N, C-alpha and C positions, 0 to 999 in steps of 0.2 A: 435148182434154185429155185429159191423162194418165189426170184422171181414168174414163172412157171405156174405156179400153183396161184398169184391172185391173176394170171395173166387167162387160168380158168377161169378166174372167177372174173370176170369181167371190173378187176380193182387198178387204171388203167396209171393210177395216182403213184400205187404203190410196188408198180412195174415197174414204173420209172426211180424212184427213193432204192429201189434196189438194185435194179442191170446200176443207178448211180457210182452206186459205195461196189457195185463189182470192178467198175469199167477205172476205180480210182489206186481200188488191187495193181490191175492189170492193163492196161487202155489197150489189147491188145485184144481184147473179148470178144472172137466173131459170132457167141448167141447170145452174150448180152447188149452188143451193137443191136444188132437184130433186132433183137427183141426193142428192145427201150425206139428202132426202126419205123417196130408194128404196131409201137403206144404211139408213138407222133400222129400216125398213119393213121391210126382209129380217130384218135382227137383233130383230124385236119389243120395239123399240122406238117404240111407237107410238103414246105424247104426243111425244117425240123427232123421229118421221117432219110427225107429226098440224100441227107449230107450222113446218116449214121447208114443209111445204108451205102451209102459210097465210099466209106471206109471199114467197112465188108471188101465188098472189090476190092477196091487200091491192099488190103488185108491177104484175100486168096492168089489177089493175081501175084505180091514178093512171092510170100511159101510157092509160087509153081516157075515151070521154070523163061517164064518171060520175066520173073522176078530177076531173075544169074542172070538173064538179058542184061538187062536193064546196068546190073553191080556190074554189068564184065567192059562189056562201050563206055561205060562213061560219061554218057545222056545222066539227062537227071529227069529226076523219076518223079508221073503227072500228082501232083497234089489232092487228095481226096477233095476235099473243097476242090478244086477247077470245073468250071463252068458252071456253079450255083454263088460270080456277083458275092464271093469271102474274099 
């Protein structure tokens, strides 16, 4: 991913631009979400970083046995923005 090169160069704005484009193609791209979280964190944008990290965690749970439990139980899946005031 080109964003990884930008990350190595410390070019956070282009990291955000490239990961944004990747997420428009696949909004469940965990690598892009995590890299975007890292970029926001390094810019002291902690709420934005947390939002992206929560999305990664939710996707990881969804792909695990816990996600299957929620699907089979009829319980509501926790929102990726739960606890963020959004």
